[in-house]
Steps between C-alpha positions, in 0.01 A plus 500: 500500500705244327734765375616569862560141593857493403564814716299345789701181484830689557398547857352155577834357604713518799784625278417857367456517130631140411651467160270221415207751469683751288362377171144530620555842657654615162202370311256649734664853450503449131147400484389800701688729263351336199152505626521871590626582147223284337237661710618860464220613283239355716662667807512820323141491381307818605807679612572844335744786504776524770376216701508265200848609423619454859337164512649389185847607614452321825408181325815524290720550802330207674549263221863603449565444881334157504719390212804634662401330827455165308872529398601476863393131489760408238812330613729769626206748522544564874677352803312362796716507805503228755238531776675670783280306755690171417 
């Protein structure tokens, strides 16, 4: 639950994805990736054969994508255009 807080906070403002929350969002994504890596053996427990291989491959893809997404919240990682409603 706490791992998602940094992502949830991105949407708690009138301004979408405010820069003041980028560090927390990046940390949340990094923590999610790290936790999945650390718990891989537990998540794979009891899985065998092709299903185990596919699950392990999927976990690798997810952790890589979370790490890549975390880089979006570095300075220059992405551009947030002005709100067109203003």
